[in-house]
Backbone as ProteinMPNN parsed JSONL, in Angstrom:
{"seq_chain_A": "MLILVRHGEVAANADGLLLGRADPPLTETGYRQACALAEVLPPAARIVSSPLARARHTAAVLAGAPAGVVDVDGVEVDPRWVEMDYGDLDGCPPTALGDRSWQEWRTDPGFVPAGGESLAAVGRRVREACTELAADAARGDVVVVSHVSPIKAAVTWALGVGDEVAWRMFLGDAAVCRIDTGGPRPLLLGFSDTTAADRSAAADRH", "coords_chain_A": {"N_chain_A": [[23.097, 222.177, 112.757], [19.904, 223.848, 113.339], [17.254, 223.341, 112.192], [14.189, 224.518, 110.757], [10.812, 223.594, 109.926], [8.123, 224.694, 108.254], [5.005, 223.029, 108.417], [3.479, 221.051, 105.606], [0.935, 221.882, 102.96], [-2.273, 222.626, 103.964], [-5.968, 222.545, 103.853], [-7.246, 224.814, 105.334], [-5.358, 226.452, 105.218], [-4.739, 227.053, 102.473], [-7.187, 228.142, 101.978], [-6.752, 230.771, 103.029], [-7.389, 231.056, 105.955], [-7.286, 231.591, 109.532], [-5.29, 229.395, 111.391], [-4.945, 227.375, 114.115], [-5.134, 225.228, 116.725], [-6.885, 223.652, 115.538], [-7.214, 220.63, 113.782], [-6.678, 219.911, 110.676], [-5.749, 217.461, 108.413], [-2.927, 217.138, 106.218], [-2.954, 218.53, 102.768], [-3.308, 216.824, 99.443], [-1.208, 218.266, 97.884], [0.135, 219.15, 100.286], [1.132, 216.784, 101.418], [2.818, 216.136, 98.961], [4.572, 218.418, 98.912], [6.161, 217.662, 101.557], [6.985, 215.419, 100.609], [8.784, 216.243, 98.757], [10.451, 217.827, 100.659], [11.919, 216.156, 101.79], [13.551, 214.986, 100.378], [15.501, 216.749, 99.538], [16.551, 217.817, 102.549], [19.165, 217.271, 104.633], [19.958, 214.229, 106.243], [19.112, 213.986, 109.58], [20.042, 214.554, 112.956], [18.283, 214.775, 115.277], [14.504, 214.497, 114.836], [11.847, 216.558, 115.531], [8.482, 217.285, 116.247], [5.732, 219.417, 116.402], [2.64, 218.724, 118.123], [0.593, 218.403, 116.56], [-1.444, 216.748, 113.849], [-1.102, 217.571, 110.904], [1.862, 218.56, 111.323], [2.953, 216.337, 112.51], [2.793, 214.323, 110.77], [3.92, 215.574, 108.471], [6.871, 215.632, 109.447], [7.022, 212.718, 109.53], [7.239, 211.84, 107.09], [9.451, 213.077, 106.371], [11.046, 211.526, 108.016], [11.171, 209.198, 106.7], [8.999, 207.632, 106.72], [6.135, 205.407, 105.143], [3.8, 206.485, 102.765], [1.067, 207.851, 104.101], [1.496, 207.351, 106.517], [1.507, 208.501, 110.067], [2.264, 208.889, 112.555], [5.758, 207.919, 113.733], [8.336, 205.908, 114.95], [11.332, 207.433, 115.915], [10.434, 210.24, 115.709], [10.261, 213.017, 117.996], [7.692, 214.281, 119.707], [7.104, 217.438, 120.737], [5.087, 219.398, 122.798], [5.642, 222.193, 122.806], [6.218, 223.222, 120.816], [3.744, 223.667, 119.143], [1.329, 224.975, 117.207], [0.077, 228.691, 117.841], [-2.567, 229.333, 119.938], [-5.649, 230.363, 118.63], [-7.908, 230.738, 119.534], [-11.255, 231.614, 119.675], [-10.962, 232.605, 117.051], [-10.371, 230.446, 115.496], [-9.957, 228.882, 112.454], [-11.467, 230.87, 111.13], [-11.559, 233.435, 108.872], [-9.321, 236.127, 108.644], [-10.495, 238.634, 108.549], [-12.498, 238.442, 110.443], [-11.761, 239.667, 112.866], [-11.869, 242.566, 113.79], [-10.739, 245.714, 112.819], [-9.282, 247.407, 114.903], [-8.623, 245.843, 116.699], [-7.065, 244.201, 115.285], [-4.793, 245.772, 115.195], [-4.323, 246.552, 117.448], [-3.271, 243.827, 118.229], [-1.127, 243.483, 116.874], [0.459, 245.153, 117.645], [1.38, 244.794, 120.293], [2.386, 242.234, 122.064], [1.422, 241.213, 124.107], [-1.194, 240.844, 123.752], [-4.07, 238.9, 124.054], [-6.394, 236.866, 121.938], [-9.739, 236.249, 121.851], [-10.359, 233.667, 124.226], [-8.113, 232.612, 123.326], [-4.229, 232.442, 122.922], [-1.288, 234.694, 123.475], [1.077, 236.396, 121.619], [3.365, 236.502, 123.029], [3.261, 234.597, 124.825], [3.595, 232.201, 123.338], [6.189, 232.871, 122.523], [7.866, 232.603, 124.928], [7.334, 229.865, 125.194], [8.799, 228.774, 123.045], [11.213, 229.907, 122.752], [12.075, 228.653, 125.279], [12.199, 225.803, 124.399], [13.944, 225.95, 122.46], [16.576, 226.627, 123.688], [17.084, 224.416, 124.662], [17.617, 222.695, 122.654], [19.841, 223.678, 121.425], [22.418, 222.94, 121.812], [22.549, 220.283, 120.967], [21.929, 220.783, 118.253], [24.177, 222.094, 117.584], [26.11, 220.267, 117.028], [24.851, 218.365, 115.314], [22.382, 218.085, 112.817], [19.317, 219.099, 113.615], [16.366, 218.777, 113.305], [12.926, 220.507, 113.26], [9.701, 220.213, 112.847], [6.996, 222.358, 112.409], [5.015, 225.264, 113.049], [3.665, 228.527, 111.535], [3.489, 230.589, 113.894], [5.339, 229.72, 116.009], [7.565, 228.958, 114.701], [8.423, 231.643, 113.632], [8.63, 232.677, 116.352], [11.394, 231.204, 117.044], [12.87, 232.563, 115.302], [12.907, 234.945, 116.111], [14.11, 234.778, 118.309], [16.86, 233.652, 117.693], [17.828, 236.025, 116.287], [17.385, 237.732, 118.739], [15.413, 239.481, 119.249], [12.414, 241.41, 119.826], [9.187, 239.817, 120.412], [7.135, 241.337, 118.683], [8.371, 241.291, 116.279], [7.635, 239.501, 114.779], [5.381, 239.876, 113.266], [6.221, 241.28, 111.084], [7.437, 239.501, 109.443], [7.117, 237.022, 106.635], [6.07, 233.49, 106.399], [6.096, 230.907, 104.141], [3.936, 227.993, 102.836], [5.327, 224.622, 103.804], [7.663, 225.803, 104.249], [11.522, 226.371, 104.96], [13.629, 227.047, 107.637], [16.778, 228.26, 109.067], [18.935, 227.746, 111.305], [22.192, 228.452, 112.877], [23.758, 227.07, 115.527], [26.045, 226.993, 116.446], [28.017, 228.786, 117.47], [28.89, 231.539, 119.523], [26.5, 233.053, 119.768], [23.086, 232.282, 118.482], [22.919, 232.277, 114.78], [20.838, 233.372, 112.153], [20.712, 231.754, 109.337], [19.349, 231.127, 107.057], [15.96, 231.907, 105.736], [12.295, 231.151, 105.38], [12.658, 229.416, 103.284], [11.49, 228.426, 100.202], [12.231, 226.549, 98.177], [11.984, 223.656, 97.696], [9.136, 223.275, 98.097], [8.251, 224.746, 95.802], [9.733, 223.827, 93.716], [7.907, 221.432, 93.786], [5.555, 222.359, 93.155], [5.798, 223.262, 90.685], [6.492, 220.775, 89.183], [3.942, 219.527, 89.493], [2.226, 220.925, 87.736], [3.187, 220.115, 85.586]], "CA_chain_A": [[22.397, 223.12, 112.407], [18.767, 223.818, 113.814], [16.174, 223.404, 110.844], [12.793, 224.774, 111.205], [10.244, 223.592, 108.8], [6.886, 224.62, 108.33], [4.373, 221.529, 107.824], [2.966, 220.863, 104.312], [-0.214, 222.898, 103.005], [-3.426, 222.191, 104.511], [-6.955, 223.327, 103.374], [-7.313, 226.092, 105.805], [-3.951, 227.499, 104.869], [-4.76, 227.111, 101.01], [-7.951, 229.275, 101.898], [-6.477, 231.919, 104.267], [-8.19, 231.192, 107.323], [-6.317, 231.558, 110.628], [-5.412, 228.191, 111.984], [-4.385, 227.531, 115.461], [-5.127, 224.246, 117.155], [-7.867, 222.929, 114.878], [-6.297, 219.533, 113.734], [-6.968, 219.189, 109.879], [-4.889, 216.558, 107.784], [-2.499, 217.739, 105.022], [-3.912, 218.169, 101.401], [-2.467, 215.991, 98.693], [-0.391, 219.324, 97.873], [1.116, 219.394, 101.48], [2.025, 215.805, 101.223], [3.725, 216.034, 98.02], [5.623, 219.184, 99.276], [6.841, 216.818, 102.596], [8.099, 214.264, 100.152], [9.957, 217.37, 98.26], [11.633, 218.348, 101.212], [12.342, 214.879, 102.391], [14.536, 214.79, 99.018], [16.54, 217.581, 99.866], [17.014, 218.217, 103.693], [19.965, 216.254, 104.986], [19.66, 213.067, 107.431], [18.96, 214.639, 110.965], [20.555, 213.47, 114.297], [16.814, 214.364, 115.663], [13.73, 215.214, 114.158], [11.263, 216.847, 116.487], [7.638, 217.967, 115.589], [4.697, 219.806, 117.002], [1.605, 217.644, 118.179], [-0.577, 218.473, 115.643], [-1.214, 215.866, 113.014], [-0.138, 218.207, 109.732], [3.077, 218.648, 111.532], [3.517, 215.044, 112.68], [2.451, 213.916, 109.265], [5.299, 216.065, 107.693], [7.826, 214.893, 110.115], [7.137, 211.34, 109.414], [7.569, 211.824, 105.649], [10.706, 213.441, 106.647], [11.718, 210.419, 108.752], [10.9, 208.188, 105.717], [7.733, 206.907, 106.771], [5.6, 205.192, 104.271], [2.374, 207.039, 102.738], [-0.492, 207.679, 104.893], [1.46, 206.704, 107.938], [1.622, 210.02, 110.472], [3.233, 208.686, 113.689], [6.825, 206.88, 113.678], [9.576, 206.058, 115.829], [11.934, 208.565, 115.652], [10.012, 211.73, 115.736], [9.777, 213.076, 119.27], [6.531, 215.098, 119.608], [7.183, 218.23, 121.659], [4.133, 220.3, 122.608], [5.951, 223.36, 123.153], [5.81, 223.487, 119.028], [2.325, 223.616, 118.653], [0.794, 226.507, 116.814], [-0.435, 229.709, 118.442], [-4.154, 229.167, 120.119], [-6.137, 231.676, 118.083], [-9.413, 230.636, 120.341], [-12.465, 231.777, 119.273], [-10.913, 233.102, 115.515], [-9.531, 229.348, 114.65], [-10.502, 228.749, 111.166], [-12.298, 232.328, 110.43], [-10.555, 234.648, 108.245], [-8.603, 237.395, 108.955], [-11.548, 239.747, 108.649], [-13.048, 238.203, 111.362], [-11.043, 240.617, 113.714], [-11.915, 244.003, 113.278], [-9.14, 246.675, 112.469], [-8.938, 248.058, 116.139], [-7.907, 244.618, 117.53], [-5.672, 243.92, 114.694], [-3.772, 247.072, 115.354], [-3.655, 245.971, 119.181], [-2.58, 242.631, 118.11], [0.361, 243.833, 115.977], [1.795, 246.153, 118.624], [1.242, 244.413, 121.79], [2.578, 240.996, 122.066], [0.608, 240.169, 125.216], [-2.404, 240.647, 123.324], [-5.173, 237.566, 123.772], [-7.847, 236.848, 121.456], [-10.829, 235.586, 122.97], [-10.258, 232.244, 124.372], [-6.711, 232.167, 123.048], [-2.992, 232.639, 123.292], [-0.755, 235.727, 123.273], [2.272, 236.241, 121.044], [4.694, 236.763, 124.016], [3.289, 233.26, 125.288], [4.02, 231.425, 122.395], [7.923, 233.265, 122.087], [8.369, 232.009, 125.989], [7.901, 228.49, 125.016], [9.673, 228.38, 121.923], [12.599, 230.101, 123.453], [12.595, 227.36, 126.215], [12.623, 224.749, 123.475], [15.189, 226.377, 121.322], [17.617, 226.861, 124.137], [17.213, 223.014, 124.922], [17.908, 222.049, 121.125], [20.815, 224.36, 120.794], [23.866, 222.252, 121.978], [22.376, 218.915, 119.742], [21.941, 220.999, 116.755], [25.569, 222.432, 117.046], [26.647, 218.759, 116.839], [24.473, 217.764, 114.366], [21.202, 218.655, 112.318], [18.117, 219.022, 114.378], [15.204, 219.124, 112.311], [11.819, 220.572, 113.838], [8.491, 220.344, 112.063], [6.218, 223.18, 113.416], [3.834, 226.046, 112.357], [4.064, 229.719, 111.477], [4.055, 231.464, 114.89], [6.415, 229.284, 116.611], [8.966, 229.073, 113.885], [8.843, 232.715, 114.021], [9.387, 232.961, 117.577], [12.561, 230.709, 117.129], [13.818, 233.145, 114.694], [13.116, 236.086, 117.084], [15.195, 233.778, 119.702], [18.159, 233.642, 117.128], [17.894, 237.3, 116.581], [17.624, 238.551, 119.6], [14.67, 240.796, 118.832], [10.98, 241.2, 120.403], [8.115, 238.965, 120.076], [6.149, 241.891, 117.928], [8.98, 241.67, 114.798], [7.062, 238.248, 114.019], [4.341, 240.617, 112.166], [7.289, 241.71, 109.94], [7.724, 238.074, 108.496], [5.859, 235.884, 105.907], [6.456, 232.341, 106.146], [5.286, 229.927, 103.353], [3.93, 226.518, 103.264], [6.576, 223.728, 103.598], [9.02, 226.602, 104.266], [12.727, 226.017, 105.803], [14.581, 228.021, 108.124], [18.001, 227.348, 109.173], [19.678, 228.602, 112.551], [23.201, 227.96, 113.398], [23.69, 227.216, 117.026], [27.365, 226.157, 117.114], [28.666, 229.965, 118.149], [28.439, 231.909, 120.962], [25.011, 233.281, 119.78], [22.604, 231.787, 117.314], [23.246, 232.732, 113.838], [19.994, 232.834, 111.186], [21.573, 231.441, 108.001], [18.144, 231.04, 105.955], [14.671, 232.22, 106.336], [11.259, 230.945, 104.37], [12.904, 228.932, 101.971], [10.528, 227.382, 99.893], [12.645, 225.983, 97.172], [11.43, 222.375, 97.526], [7.7, 223.238, 97.72], [8.075, 225.759, 94.491], [9.795, 222.969, 92.443], [6.636, 220.328, 93.728], [4.7, 222.943, 92.645], [6.099, 223.127, 89.291], [5.933, 219.441, 88.742], [2.218, 219.511, 89.623], [1.594, 221.782, 86.543], [3.626, 219.375, 84.144]], "C_chain_A": [[20.896, 222.964, 113.161], [18.175, 224.109, 112.531], [14.951, 223.303, 111.167], [12.018, 224.618, 110.008], [8.745, 223.584, 108.82], [6.158, 223.451, 107.81], [3.87, 222.075, 106.098], [1.307, 221.703, 104.528], [-1.715, 221.94, 103.717], [-4.789, 222.94, 103.976], [-7.294, 224.705, 103.991], [-6.185, 226.987, 105.501], [-4.651, 227.905, 103.585], [-6.173, 228.258, 100.852], [-8.098, 230.34, 102.739], [-6.888, 231.986, 105.169], [-6.918, 230.906, 108.334], [-6.342, 230.032, 111.148], [-4.613, 227.968, 112.752], [-4.394, 225.808, 115.861], [-6.094, 223.488, 116.537], [-6.917, 222.005, 114.243], [-6.667, 219.326, 111.965], [-5.781, 218.425, 109.256], [-3.943, 217.462, 106.643], [-3.204, 217.221, 103.617], [-2.799, 217.088, 100.728], [-1.172, 216.909, 98.065], [0.629, 219.028, 99.035], [1.826, 217.901, 101.469], [3.255, 215.497, 100.074], [5.036, 217.227, 98.261], [6.783, 218.514, 100.546], [7.797, 215.714, 101.811], [9.396, 215.32, 99.56], [11.109, 217.727, 99.167], [12.173, 217.226, 101.973], [13.555, 214.537, 101.261], [15.854, 215.857, 99.466], [17.232, 218.153, 101.318], [18.084, 216.824, 104.031], [19.513, 215.201, 106.336], [20.023, 214.025, 108.841], [19.125, 213.822, 112.145], [19.001, 213.45, 115.316], [15.881, 215.251, 114.744], [12.258, 215.398, 115.505], [9.721, 217.629, 116.082], [6.439, 218.212, 116.716], [3.473, 218.453, 117.018], [0.551, 217.41, 117.456], [-0.553, 217.894, 114.24], [-0.342, 216.393, 111.568], [1.331, 218.498, 110.171], [3.728, 216.958, 111.782], [3.872, 214.233, 111.187], [3.582, 214.188, 108.399], [6.515, 215.32, 108.279], [8.399, 213.41, 109.812], [7.468, 210.929, 108.035], [8.908, 212.175, 105.625], [11.852, 212.096, 107.363], [11.73, 209.064, 107.901], [9.826, 207.106, 105.794], [7.145, 206.358, 105.338], [4.267, 206.248, 104.087], [1.104, 206.848, 103.631], [0.039, 207.418, 106.294], [1.779, 208.511, 109.047], [2.798, 209.871, 111.549], [4.43, 207.458, 113.69], [7.828, 206.681, 114.57], [10.618, 207.139, 115.287], [11.763, 210.073, 115.661], [9.71, 212.122, 117.046], [8.864, 214.482, 119.164], [6.76, 216.044, 120.949], [6.126, 219.467, 121.725], [4.346, 221.842, 122.634], [6.134, 224.141, 121.712], [4.477, 223.729, 118.521], [1.599, 224.691, 118.273], [-0.092, 227.435, 118.175], [-2.154, 229.119, 118.756], [-4.573, 230.457, 119.963], [-7.625, 231.513, 118.758], [-10.39, 230.762, 119.305], [-12.241, 232.083, 117.442], [-10.358, 231.913, 114.948], [-10.571, 229.389, 113.678], [-11.651, 229.862, 110.641], [-11.007, 233.063, 109.738], [-10.5, 235.705, 108.609], [-9.449, 238.628, 109.414], [-12.456, 239.567, 109.768], [-13.07, 239.094, 112.892], [-11.4, 241.789, 113.341], [-10.247, 244.716, 113.623], [-8.613, 247.035, 113.574], [-8.449, 246.809, 116.604], [-7.023, 244.19, 116.86], [-4.464, 244.765, 114.889], [-3.356, 246.687, 116.679], [-2.954, 244.876, 119.112], [-1.161, 242.592, 117.493], [1.19, 244.704, 116.67], [1.763, 245.77, 119.721], [1.15, 242.991, 121.784], [2.108, 240.093, 123.187], [-0.961, 240.348, 124.856], [-3.072, 239.507, 123.413], [-5.982, 237.657, 123.043], [-8.351, 235.951, 122.005], [-10.553, 234.195, 122.926], [-8.972, 231.847, 124.024], [-5.164, 232.345, 123.564], [-2.48, 233.779, 122.861], [0.827, 235.208, 122.507], [3.503, 235.761, 122.086], [4.6, 235.154, 124.526], [4.124, 232.19, 124.337], [5.795, 231.615, 122.327], [8.421, 232.501, 123.538], [8.677, 230.393, 125.851], [8.828, 227.96, 124.136], [11.067, 228.572, 122.27], [12.984, 229.028, 124.265], [13.39, 226.064, 125.332], [13.809, 224.946, 122.746], [16.54, 226.088, 121.954], [18.061, 225.442, 124.58], [17.946, 222.292, 123.873], [19.363, 223.052, 120.933], [22.093, 223.733, 120.673], [23.691, 221.089, 121.038], [22.807, 219.659, 118.716], [23.429, 221.936, 116.627], [26.389, 221.58, 116.748], [26.128, 218.164, 115.749], [22.773, 218.317, 114.053], [20.053, 218.299, 113.017], [17.152, 219.499, 113.58], [13.657, 219.409, 113.162], [10.694, 221.188, 112.978], [7.603, 221.345, 112.83], [5.475, 223.992, 112.678], [4.554, 227.488, 112.552], [4.534, 230.432, 112.767], [5.142, 230.648, 115.508], [7.733, 229.343, 115.901], [9.429, 230.785, 113.833], [9.293, 233.326, 115.013], [10.984, 232.63, 117.815], [13.394, 231.852, 116.145], [13.848, 234.397, 115.482], [14.029, 235.919, 118.266], [16.559, 234.099, 118.631], [18.313, 235.103, 116.912], [17.967, 237.954, 117.582], [16.908, 239.594, 119.702], [13.308, 240.504, 119.546], [10.18, 240.271, 119.499], [7.482, 239.88, 118.625], [6.902, 241.869, 116.402], [8.276, 240.233, 114.248], [5.947, 239.024, 112.848], [5.189, 240.926, 111.089], [7.709, 240.382, 109.061], [6.509, 237.612, 108.072], [6.838, 234.418, 106.041], [5.578, 231.299, 105.166], [5.159, 228.427, 103.596], [5.155, 225.658, 102.993], [7.942, 224.739, 103.329], [10.259, 226.15, 105.171], [13.202, 227.366, 106.235], [15.903, 227.537, 108.557], [18.676, 228.401, 110.402], [21.067, 227.874, 113.135], [23.574, 228.085, 114.754], [25.104, 226.968, 117.582], [28.429, 227.639, 117.546], [28.143, 230.363, 119.322], [27.064, 232.607, 121.11], [24.609, 232.878, 118.497], [22.76, 232.72, 116.234], [22.063, 232.316, 112.871], [20.851, 233.213, 109.797], [20.232, 231.544, 106.882], [16.879, 231.153, 106.529], [13.684, 231.764, 105.217], [11.745, 230.304, 103.123], [12.333, 227.947, 101.607], [10.805, 226.858, 98.368], [12.105, 224.514, 96.539], [10.003, 222.332, 97.137], [7.657, 223.959, 96.495], [8.254, 224.367, 93.293], [8.59, 221.924, 92.591], [5.801, 221.009, 92.949], [4.547, 223.071, 90.868], [5.837, 222.012, 88.453], [4.939, 219.246, 88.375], [1.846, 219.85, 87.921], [2.135, 221.22, 85.077], [3.091, 218.094, 83.844]], "O_chain_A": [[20.704, 221.837, 113.617], [18.568, 225.05, 111.842], [14.479, 222.323, 111.743], [12.318, 225.308, 109.034], [8.125, 222.642, 109.313], [6.608, 222.867, 106.824], [3.934, 223.205, 105.614], [0.704, 222.014, 105.555], [-1.869, 220.722, 103.809], [-4.582, 224.106, 103.641], [-7.593, 225.651, 103.261], [-6.251, 228.213, 105.583], [-5.153, 229.028, 103.543], [-6.273, 229.044, 99.91], [-9.159, 230.812, 103.147], [-6.921, 233.139, 105.599], [-5.904, 230.252, 108.092], [-7.441, 229.499, 111.304], [-3.446, 228.22, 112.452], [-3.594, 225.12, 115.228], [-6.208, 222.396, 117.094], [-5.776, 222.439, 114.09], [-7.089, 218.173, 111.882], [-4.689, 218.83, 109.654], [-4.424, 218.534, 106.276], [-3.744, 216.149, 103.342], [-1.781, 216.646, 101.26], [-0.152, 216.288, 97.763], [1.793, 218.708, 98.794], [3.055, 217.861, 101.512], [4.285, 214.845, 100.241], [6.195, 217.025, 97.9], [7.984, 218.779, 100.52], [8.892, 215.27, 102.157], [10.593, 215.223, 99.83], [12.282, 217.899, 98.833], [12.961, 217.507, 102.876], [14.43, 213.724, 101.561], [17.018, 215.503, 99.652], [18.266, 218.821, 101.293], [17.83, 215.655, 103.742], [18.778, 215.563, 107.255], [21.077, 214.638, 109.013], [18.585, 212.74, 112.375], [18.623, 212.459, 115.941], [16.18, 216.271, 114.122], [11.842, 214.468, 116.197], [9.892, 218.718, 115.535], [6.213, 217.459, 117.664], [3.408, 217.514, 116.224], [-0.266, 216.498, 117.582], [0.222, 218.392, 113.423], [0.707, 215.885, 111.17], [2.084, 218.698, 109.217], [4.773, 216.533, 111.291], [4.912, 213.742, 110.747], [4.148, 213.336, 107.714], [7.095, 214.461, 107.615], [9.553, 212.983, 109.81], [7.924, 209.81, 107.8], [9.612, 211.565, 104.82], [13.054, 211.899, 107.188], [12.212, 208.017, 108.334], [9.756, 206.047, 105.171], [7.667, 206.854, 104.34], [3.749, 206.769, 105.076], [0.376, 205.864, 103.759], [-0.761, 207.268, 107.217], [2.258, 209.503, 108.496], [3.888, 210.444, 111.536], [4.124, 206.266, 113.656], [8.194, 207.766, 115.021], [10.521, 207.574, 114.14], [12.651, 210.924, 115.631], [8.712, 211.524, 117.448], [9.259, 215.528, 118.648], [6.636, 215.558, 122.074], [6.199, 220.397, 120.922], [3.416, 222.639, 122.51], [6.177, 225.36, 121.551], [4.312, 224.002, 117.332], [1.205, 225.415, 119.188], [-0.686, 226.958, 119.143], [-2.822, 228.569, 117.881], [-4.243, 231.437, 120.63], [-8.483, 232.307, 118.373], [-10.374, 230.14, 118.243], [-13.146, 231.843, 116.643], [-9.792, 232.097, 113.87], [-11.728, 229.771, 113.855], [-12.55, 229.598, 109.842], [-9.831, 233.152, 110.091], [-11.495, 236.355, 108.93], [-9.205, 239.398, 110.343], [-13.193, 240.506, 110.069], [-13.971, 239.181, 113.726], [-11.092, 241.991, 112.166], [-9.229, 244.429, 114.253], [-7.383, 247.081, 113.542], [-7.348, 247.072, 117.087], [-6.045, 243.723, 117.446], [-3.305, 244.383, 114.731], [-2.177, 246.518, 116.989], [-1.981, 244.779, 119.86], [-0.292, 241.74, 117.676], [2.359, 244.977, 116.401], [2.26, 246.611, 120.469], [0.074, 242.44, 121.553], [2.227, 238.876, 123.328], [-1.84, 240.004, 125.646], [-2.563, 238.746, 122.59], [-6.662, 238.663, 123.244], [-7.805, 235.001, 122.567], [-10.494, 233.551, 121.878], [-8.623, 230.724, 124.389], [-5.026, 232.372, 124.787], [-3.01, 234.19, 121.829], [1.479, 234.179, 122.683], [4.332, 234.869, 121.908], [5.628, 234.486, 124.638], [5.109, 231.532, 124.671], [6.554, 230.668, 122.119], [9.389, 231.756, 123.388], [9.693, 229.779, 126.179], [9.523, 226.961, 124.323], [11.949, 227.72, 122.161], [14.061, 228.46, 124.086], [14.508, 225.56, 125.441], [14.587, 224.029, 122.483], [17.472, 225.556, 121.349], [19.244, 225.235, 124.851], [18.77, 221.413, 124.124], [19.858, 222.835, 119.827], [22.815, 223.877, 119.686], [24.637, 220.851, 120.286], [23.891, 219.41, 118.188], [23.701, 222.435, 115.534], [27.441, 221.919, 116.205], [26.868, 217.401, 115.129], [22.08, 218.849, 114.92], [19.769, 217.101, 113.029], [17.165, 220.668, 113.194], [13.226, 218.41, 113.738], [10.694, 222.326, 112.509], [7.491, 221.089, 114.028], [5.174, 223.565, 111.563], [5.517, 227.746, 113.274], [5.69, 230.846, 112.867], [6.178, 231.3, 115.381], [8.791, 229.707, 116.416], [10.601, 231.133, 113.974], [10.098, 234.256, 114.963], [11.744, 233.344, 118.469], [14.608, 231.938, 116.325], [14.946, 234.952, 115.51], [14.538, 236.786, 118.977], [17.286, 234.999, 119.051], [19.253, 235.48, 117.612], [18.682, 238.952, 117.488], [17.39, 240.638, 120.142], [13.09, 239.332, 119.852], [10.36, 240.002, 118.311], [7.344, 239.254, 117.574], [6.293, 242.301, 115.424], [8.531, 239.985, 113.07], [5.839, 238.624, 111.689], [4.66, 240.762, 109.99], [8.322, 240.496, 108.0], [5.388, 237.633, 108.581], [8.047, 234.345, 105.82], [4.443, 230.956, 105.5], [5.915, 227.734, 104.277], [5.925, 225.927, 102.07], [8.886, 224.574, 102.555], [9.952, 225.52, 106.183], [13.227, 228.423, 105.605], [16.131, 226.338, 108.394], [18.833, 229.617, 110.292], [20.991, 226.83, 113.783], [23.724, 229.225, 115.193], [25.377, 226.785, 118.768], [29.582, 227.421, 117.916], [27.265, 229.835, 120.005], [26.511, 232.771, 122.198], [25.339, 232.973, 117.51], [22.763, 233.918, 116.517], [22.012, 231.115, 112.603], [21.367, 234.238, 109.352], [20.418, 232.168, 105.838], [16.605, 230.643, 107.615], [14.1, 231.931, 104.07], [11.289, 230.619, 102.024], [12.361, 226.84, 102.144], [9.925, 226.746, 97.514], [11.875, 224.256, 95.358], [9.568, 221.658, 96.203], [6.596, 223.638, 95.958], [7.469, 223.977, 92.43], [8.195, 221.479, 91.512], [5.246, 220.405, 92.031], [3.576, 223.0, 90.114], [5.226, 222.031, 87.384], [4.677, 218.859, 87.236], [1.298, 219.087, 87.126], [1.81, 221.565, 83.94], [3.396, 217.529, 82.794]]}, "name": "protein", "num_of_chains": 1, "seq": "MLILVRHGEVAANADGLLLGRADPPLTETGYRQACALAEVLPPAARIVSSPLARARHTAAVLAGAPAGVVDVDGVEVDPRWVEMDYGDLDGCPPTALGDRSWQEWRTDPGFVPAGGESLAAVGRRVREACTELAADAARGDVVVVSHVSPIKAAVTWALGVGDEVAWRMFLGDAAVCRIDTGGPRPLLLGFSDTTAADRSAAADRH"}
């Protein structure tokens, strides 16, 4: 099984800002979300992570690292799983991009925000990474800790649809997606499962 995990919460996510290659740490909530995921996810044959700290920290928790440890043996870092580069928009609210540009971005996978990266470019690197992991994921669970855009790209790979479909998906903090790679074609079994994160949030309220 290919298990795709979005990292836990960071402050920019909580504030509704666009967050690409900027590298803030997990919030306390984000760390608790990662711990909740570690309690429910099965032991993995491989754990792969984006190079950004918020993903590496989440992956380290899943690998059983002590609190505060970001890098551990057993977590592979693959730059192909890094978040989309938002360029000049990194750290900005979505309103920083005008309506016309938003429309173009949502309809053209080749659209590149100033200084950034296109959705099509994200799709190419993620499809390559998914194809390389597919055989191992068919033999045992492979966990990939990444970000919204790469995980959506992996889902489009599984479904055999175009990159533009990513705009029709919503992925929560610490959400889990599952793709069965054991058959002739990838099979999406679960999308944006936030059960563990929701349980963590409920515990915080009591």
